C-alpha positions as CSV (number, residue, x, y, z in Angstrom):
1,M,-17.9,-18.5,24.3
2,T,-17.3,-16.4,21.2
3,S,-16.9,-18.5,18.1
4,I,-15.9,-17.9,14.4
5,A,-17.0,-21.4,13.4
6,A,-19.9,-20.0,11.2
7,E,-17.4,-18.2,8.9
8,T,-17.4,-19.8,5.5
9,W,-13.6,-19.8,5.2
10,F,-13.3,-21.7,8.5
11,S,-14.8,-24.8,7.0
12,A,-12.5,-24.9,4.0
13,P,-11.1,-28.5,3.5
14,A,-7.5,-27.2,3.3
15,L,-7.7,-25.5,6.7
16,R,-9.3,-28.6,8.3
17,R,-6.4,-30.7,7.0
18,V,-4.0,-28.3,8.8
19,F,-5.9,-28.8,12.0
20,D,-5.9,-32.6,11.6
21,L,-2.2,-32.7,10.8
22,L,-0.9,-30.5,13.6
23,N,-3.4,-31.4,16.4
24,A,-2.5,-35.1,16.3
25,D,0.0,-36.9,18.5
26,G,0.3,-34.3,21.3
27,G,0.5,-31.3,19.0
28,E,-1.7,-28.3,19.1
29,V,-2.4,-25.6,16.5
30,R,-4.6,-22.5,16.6
31,L,-5.5,-19.7,14.3
32,V,-4.0,-16.4,15.3
33,G,-4.0,-12.7,14.3
34,G,-5.6,-11.2,11.4
35,A,-8.0,-14.0,10.4
36,V,-9.5,-14.1,13.9
37,R,-9.5,-10.3,14.3
38,N,-11.2,-9.6,10.9
39,S,-13.8,-12.3,11.4
40,L,-14.8,-10.8,14.7
41,M,-15.0,-7.3,13.1
42,G,-17.0,-8.5,10.1
43,L,-14.2,-7.8,7.7
44,P,-12.8,-9.9,4.8
45,V,-10.2,-12.4,5.8
46,G,-7.0,-12.6,3.7
47,D,-3.9,-14.5,4.9
48,I,-4.4,-17.2,7.4
49,D,-1.7,-17.4,10.1
50,M,-1.5,-20.2,12.7
51,A,0.5,-20.9,15.9
52,T,1.6,-24.3,17.1
53,T,3.3,-26.0,20.0
54,L,5.3,-28.1,17.5
55,V,8.8,-27.1,16.5
56,P,9.3,-26.1,12.9
57,E,11.2,-29.3,12.0
58,E,8.2,-31.4,13.2
59,V,5.8,-29.2,11.3
60,A,7.8,-29.8,8.1
61,R,8.2,-33.5,8.8
62,R,4.5,-34.0,9.3
63,A,3.8,-32.1,6.1
64,K,6.2,-34.2,4.1
65,D,4.7,-37.4,5.4
66,A,1.2,-36.2,4.5
67,G,2.3,-35.2,1.0
68,F,1.9,-31.5,1.6
69,K,4.4,-28.9,0.4
70,S,6.2,-26.9,3.2
71,V,8.4,-23.9,2.7
72,P,10.8,-22.7,5.5
73,T,9.9,-19.0,5.1
74,G,11.2,-18.0,8.5
75,I,12.7,-21.0,10.0
76,A,15.0,-19.1,12.4
77,H,11.9,-17.5,13.9
78,G,9.9,-20.7,13.8
79,T,7.8,-20.1,10.7
80,V,7.0,-22.8,8.1
81,T,4.5,-22.1,5.3
82,L,2.3,-25.1,4.4
83,V,0.7,-25.1,1.0
84,I,-2.4,-27.2,0.7
85,D,-4.7,-27.2,-2.3
86,G,-2.8,-24.2,-3.5
87,Q,-3.5,-22.1,-0.4
88,P,-0.6,-21.0,1.9
89,F,-0.9,-21.3,5.7
90,E,1.9,-19.7,7.7
91,V,2.5,-21.8,10.8
92,T,4.8,-20.4,13.6
93,T,6.0,-22.2,16.7
94,L,5.1,-20.6,20.0
95,R,7.9,-18.3,21.1
96,R,9.3,-16.0,23.8
97,D,11.7,-13.2,23.2
98,V,15.2,-13.9,24.6
99,E,16.7,-10.6,23.5
100,T,15.5,-7.6,21.5
101,D,17.3,-4.5,20.2
102,G,14.5,-2.5,18.7
103,R,15.0,-4.0,15.2
104,H,15.6,-7.7,15.6
105,A,14.6,-10.3,18.2
106,E,16.3,-13.5,19.3
107,V,13.6,-16.0,20.2
108,A,13.2,-19.3,22.0
109,F,10.5,-21.8,21.1
110,G,8.0,-22.9,23.8
111,T,4.6,-24.4,24.4
112,D,3.0,-21.7,26.6
113,W,0.2,-19.9,24.8
114,T,0.1,-17.0,27.3
115,V,3.8,-16.3,26.9
116,D,3.3,-16.3,23.1
117,A,0.4,-13.9,23.3
118,Q,2.2,-11.5,25.6
119,R,5.1,-11.1,23.2
120,R,2.9,-9.9,20.4
121,D,2.3,-6.3,19.7
122,L,-1.4,-5.3,19.9
123,T,-4.2,-6.9,21.8
124,I,-6.4,-7.2,18.7
125,N,-3.6,-9.2,17.0
126,A,-3.1,-11.7,19.7
127,L,-6.5,-13.6,19.6
128,Y,-6.4,-17.3,18.9
129,A,-9.1,-19.7,17.7
130,D,-9.0,-23.5,18.1
131,E,-10.2,-26.1,15.6
132,R,-13.8,-25.7,16.9
133,G,-13.7,-22.0,16.1
134,E,-13.8,-21.0,19.8
135,V,-11.9,-17.7,20.3
136,I,-9.2,-17.7,23.1
137,D,-8.4,-14.3,24.5
138,L,-5.4,-14.1,26.8
139,V,-4.7,-10.4,26.6
140,G,-8.0,-8.6,26.6
141,G,-8.3,-8.3,22.8
142,M,-12.0,-9.0,22.7
143,A,-12.9,-5.9,24.7
144,D,-10.7,-3.8,22.4
145,I,-12.3,-5.2,19.3
146,E,-15.7,-4.3,20.7
147,T,-14.6,-0.7,21.2
148,C,-12.3,-0.5,18.2
149,T,-9.4,0.3,20.5
150,V,-5.8,-0.3,19.2
151,R,-3.7,-1.0,22.3
152,F,-0.3,-2.4,23.0
153,I,-0.2,-5.6,25.1
154,G,1.1,-4.8,28.6
155,E,3.4,-1.8,28.9
156,A,3.3,0.3,25.7
157,E,6.9,1.6,26.0
158,A,8.3,-1.9,26.6
159,R,6.4,-3.3,23.5
160,V,7.7,-0.4,21.4
161,A,11.3,-0.8,22.6
162,E,11.3,-4.4,21.5
163,D,10.7,-3.4,17.9
164,Y,10.5,0.3,16.9
165,L,8.5,-0.6,13.8
166,R,5.6,-1.0,16.2
167,V,5.4,2.8,16.2
168,L,4.2,2.7,12.6
169,R,2.1,-0.5,13.2
170,F,0.3,1.3,16.0
171,F,-0.8,4.1,13.6
172,R,-1.4,1.6,10.7
173,F,-3.8,-0.5,12.7
174,F,-5.5,2.6,14.1
175,A,-6.1,3.7,10.5
176,H,-7.7,0.4,9.6
177,Y,-9.4,-0.7,12.8
178,G,-9.4,2.2,15.4
179,S,-12.0,4.8,16.2
180,G,-12.1,7.9,18.4
181,R,-8.8,9.0,19.9
182,P,-5.8,6.6,19.9
183,D,-4.9,4.9,23.2
184,A,-3.1,7.5,25.3
185,D,-0.4,5.2,26.5
186,G,0.3,3.9,23.0
187,L,0.4,7.4,21.6
188,R,2.8,8.6,24.2
189,A,5.1,5.6,23.7
190,C,5.2,6.2,20.0
191,A,5.9,9.9,20.4
192,R,8.8,9.2,22.7
193,A,10.3,6.6,20.4
194,K,10.0,8.6,17.1
195,T,13.7,9.3,16.8
196,K,14.4,5.6,16.8
197,L,12.6,5.1,13.5
198,S,15.8,6.1,11.8
199,T,17.3,2.8,13.0
200,L,14.8,0.9,10.8
201,S,15.3,-0.1,7.2
202,A,13.7,2.1,4.7
203,E,11.9,-0.9,3.2
204,R,10.1,-1.7,6.5
205,V,9.2,2.0,7.0
206,W,7.7,2.4,3.5
207,S,5.9,-0.9,3.7
208,E,4.1,0.2,6.8
209,M,3.3,3.6,5.4
210,K,2.0,2.2,2.2
211,K,-0.4,-0.1,4.1
212,L,-1.5,2.8,6.3
213,L,-2.2,5.0,3.3
214,S,-4.3,2.2,1.8
215,A,-6.8,2.3,4.7
216,R,-10.3,3.4,3.8
217,D,-9.7,6.6,5.6
218,P,-6.2,7.3,6.9
219,G,-6.9,10.9,7.8
220,R,-7.3,10.5,11.6
221,S,-4.2,8.4,11.9
222,L,-2.1,10.8,9.8
223,L,-3.4,13.6,12.1
224,W,-2.2,11.9,15.2
225,M,1.1,11.0,13.5
226,R,1.6,14.7,12.8
227,Q,0.6,15.6,16.4
228,S,3.1,13.2,17.9
229,G,5.9,14.2,15.6
230,V,6.1,10.7,14.0
231,L,5.0,11.9,10.5
232,T,7.6,14.6,10.3
233,E,10.3,12.1,11.4
234,I,9.6,9.7,8.4
235,L,8.1,12.2,5.9
236,P,9.7,15.6,6.5
237,E,8.3,16.7,3.2
238,T,4.9,16.9,4.8
239,E,6.0,19.3,7.6
240,K,5.1,22.6,5.9
241,W,2.9,21.1,3.2
242,G,0.5,19.4,5.6
243,I,-2.1,16.7,5.4
244,D,-5.2,18.9,5.0
245,A,-5.9,17.5,1.5
246,I,-6.6,14.0,2.8
247,P,-10.2,14.5,3.9
248,A,-11.2,16.0,0.5
249,L,-9.4,13.2,-1.4
250,V,-11.1,10.5,0.7
251,A,-14.5,12.1,0.1
252,A,-13.8,12.3,-3.6
253,E,-12.8,8.7,-3.8
254,A,-16.1,7.7,-2.3
255,A,-18.1,10.1,-4.5
256,F,-16.3,9.1,-7.8
257,Q,-15.8,5.4,-6.9
258,W,-12.0,5.7,-7.1
259,Q,-10.1,2.9,-5.4
260,P,-7.9,4.0,-2.5
261,D,-4.5,4.7,-3.9
262,A,-1.5,5.0,-1.5
263,L,0.6,6.8,-4.0
264,L,-2.1,9.4,-4.8
265,R,-2.7,10.0,-1.1
266,L,1.0,10.4,-0.6
267,A,1.1,12.9,-3.5
268,S,-1.6,14.9,-1.8
269,I,0.5,15.5,1.3
270,V,3.9,16.3,-0.2
271,P,4.9,19.3,-2.4
272,P,5.2,18.7,-6.1
273,D,8.9,19.5,-6.0
274,P,11.0,17.2,-8.3
275,E,14.2,17.4,-6.3
276,R,12.6,16.9,-2.9
277,L,10.5,14.0,-4.1
278,E,13.4,12.4,-5.8
279,A,15.3,12.5,-2.5
280,M,12.2,11.1,-0.8
281,A,12.0,8.2,-3.2
282,A,15.7,7.4,-2.6
283,R,15.4,7.7,1.2
284,L,12.4,5.4,1.4
285,R,13.8,3.2,-1.4
286,L,10.7,3.3,-3.5
287,S,10.5,0.9,-6.4
288,K,11.3,2.3,-9.9
289,V,7.6,2.2,-10.7
290,E,6.7,4.2,-7.5
291,A,9.5,6.7,-8.0
292,G,8.5,7.1,-11.6
293,Y,4.9,7.9,-10.5
294,F,6.2,11.0,-8.6
295,Q,8.5,12.0,-11.5
296,Q,5.6,11.9,-13.9
297,W,3.4,13.9,-11.5
298,T,6.0,16.7,-10.9
299,K,6.8,17.0,-14.6
300,S,3.2,17.1,-15.8
301,P,1.8,20.5,-16.8
302,T,-1.0,22.3,-15.0
303,I,-4.3,21.7,-16.8
304,P,-6.8,24.5,-17.1
305,E,-10.3,23.1,-17.0
306,T,-11.2,25.2,-20.1
307,I,-8.5,23.5,-22.3
308,A,-9.7,22.4,-25.7
309,D,-9.9,18.7,-26.4
310,T,-7.3,18.8,-29.2
311,T,-4.9,20.8,-27.1
312,F,-5.4,18.3,-24.2
313,D,-4.8,15.3,-26.5
314,R,-1.5,16.8,-27.5
315,L,-0.5,17.3,-23.9
316,L,-1.4,13.7,-23.2
317,Y,0.7,12.5,-26.2
318,W,3.8,14.4,-25.1
319,N,3.5,13.9,-21.3
320,G,1.8,10.6,-20.9
321,T,-1.4,10.1,-18.9
322,E,-0.1,9.0,-15.4
323,G,1.2,12.4,-14.1
324,I,-1.8,14.2,-15.7
325,L,-4.3,11.8,-14.1
326,T,-2.7,12.4,-10.7
327,R,-2.8,16.2,-11.1
328,L,-6.4,16.1,-12.3
329,K,-7.5,13.9,-9.4
330,L,-5.9,16.1,-6.8
331,T,-7.4,19.2,-8.4
332,L,-10.8,17.6,-8.8
333,A,-10.8,16.5,-5.1
334,S,-9.9,20.0,-3.9
335,T,-12.4,21.7,-6.2
336,R,-15.2,19.3,-5.1
337,A,-14.6,20.1,-1.4
338,K,-14.8,23.8,-2.2
339,T,-18.1,23.5,-3.9
340,E,-19.8,22.8,-0.6
341,N,-19.3,26.5,0.3
342,D,-19.1,27.9,-3.2
343,P,-21.7,26.3,-5.6
344,A,-20.3,28.6,-8.4
345,L,-17.5,26.1,-8.7
346,L,-19.8,23.3,-9.8
347,P,-19.2,24.0,-13.6
348,Q,-15.5,23.9,-13.0
349,M,-15.8,20.6,-11.2
350,A,-17.8,19.2,-14.1
351,K,-15.2,20.2,-16.6
352,L,-12.5,18.6,-14.5
353,Q,-14.5,15.4,-14.4
354,R,-14.8,15.4,-18.2
355,L,-11.1,15.9,-18.6
356,L,-10.4,13.1,-16.2
357,T,-12.6,10.7,-18.1
358,R,-11.0,11.7,-21.4
359,A,-7.5,11.1,-19.9
360,S,-8.5,7.8,-18.4
361,D,-9.9,6.5,-21.7
362,W,-7.2,8.0,-23.9
363,K,-5.1,5.7,-26.0
364,K,-1.8,7.1,-27.4
365,P,-1.8,7.2,-31.2
366,V,1.1,5.4,-32.9
367,F,3.2,7.6,-35.1
368,P,3.1,5.9,-38.6
369,L,6.7,6.4,-39.5
370,S,10.0,4.9,-38.3
371,G,13.7,5.4,-38.8
372,A,13.6,2.7,-41.5
373,D,11.4,5.0,-43.6
374,V,13.9,7.8,-43.5
375,L,16.8,5.5,-44.4
376,R,14.9,4.2,-47.4
377,T,15.0,7.7,-48.8
378,G,18.8,7.7,-48.9
379,V,19.4,9.7,-45.8
380,P,22.6,8.2,-44.1
381,A,22.3,6.8,-40.6
382,G,23.0,9.4,-38.0
383,P,21.5,12.3,-36.1
384,Q,19.7,13.6,-39.2
385,V,17.4,10.6,-39.2
386,G,16.1,11.4,-35.7
387,E,15.9,15.1,-36.4
388,M,13.7,14.5,-39.5
389,L,11.5,12.0,-37.7
390,S,11.0,14.4,-34.8
391,A,10.1,17.2,-37.1
392,L,7.5,15.1,-38.9
393,E,6.1,13.7,-35.6
394,K,5.7,17.3,-34.3
395,Q,3.8,18.2,-37.5
396,W,1.6,15.1,-37.1
397,V,0.8,15.9,-33.5
398,E,0.1,19.6,-34.2
399,G,-2.3,18.4,-36.9
400,N,-4.2,16.4,-34.3
401,F,-2.8,13.0,-35.5
402,L,-4.9,13.2,-38.7
403,A,-2.2,12.8,-41.3
404,D,-2.0,9.1,-42.5
405,R,1.2,7.2,-43.4
406,A,1.0,8.1,-47.1
407,T,0.7,11.8,-46.4
408,L,3.7,11.6,-44.0
409,V,5.8,9.6,-46.5
410,A,5.1,12.3,-49.1
411,R,6.2,15.0,-46.6
412,L,9.3,13.0,-45.9
413,G,10.1,12.9,-49.6
414,S,9.7,16.7,-49.8
415,M,12.1,17.2,-46.9
416,V,14.7,15.0,-48.5
417,S,14.5,16.6,-52.0
């Protein structure tokens, strides 16, 4: 019998309390999903999800009686989050689908573990573990973990038709856990359902894509998304731009120890066209920060690797660092890949690295004057105040930020007189 009992997190007192609480008096609770999957694959465990034969109201009642906090995070679908010693445990009652429409499911609670397993999406996500740590496999997930196969439970097209978001989940889990070619039945079902992705909320689509792009290497998954037509369906911006930059970017991340960045990876596969990316941000309902990331990138100037430090600092001052860092990283990744066949590009790569370091470490200087300084000279409030400040700021920047406050005040006096 396969067991995860040796995992350090499995012995945590808070988790043992959940087992004790919900396994008493005829109830049963098991771990399910990611915690079991990741433990078997030797990967870090994040959230801990659990499944139980108890109905949500009983889970909440037992938690209250034991003095534990419970939050009805998804009560209609049977989910209660228990918070013990500051750690959340999402506990969901065993379910079966009564009706599905590709976006939402009406469920009925039950006590049959096999029925609960069969309604889940992928075999590697439907493994349970009991309080002893023994893994319970009702759908063949263990074999798929051993071969790193991402496969739908039962008939792939039926699983996808229950919730079309599973198209993106298939590719997301393949990016994180799969190897070789994707499961043929799953790939075929996703390709056939691609037009149904338009029925999903933009938030759900972007959430899945962001997780996919955060995988250590999403390249193979993106390739199969393109081959199946799914990528064009949700990111038409990539259709003529392509995904060829991803391998070079992933290699550069490893070489330069950059953390995987979903936004940078997305930038590498879409054209730097302000209007198209503004439309993309609106369509996917990106957050203001995320939309701003692409605005900064598309507005940032192209940086020649031979640029002088003083000129570069002025560009950083007027344009900010975020967009320039994005542009430099993409250029550096591309140049690094080319050096494998053209060593003459190594000096160019080194210069780009130096610029990237300078931009990463750069702190924007603070302009020493304000509108109050202009008003104190007798200039009346109005547009002239801003115009004079702007002129002085431009002089200060062009002088490489060297003029101090006293010098600038003297220049201001000369301008007024």
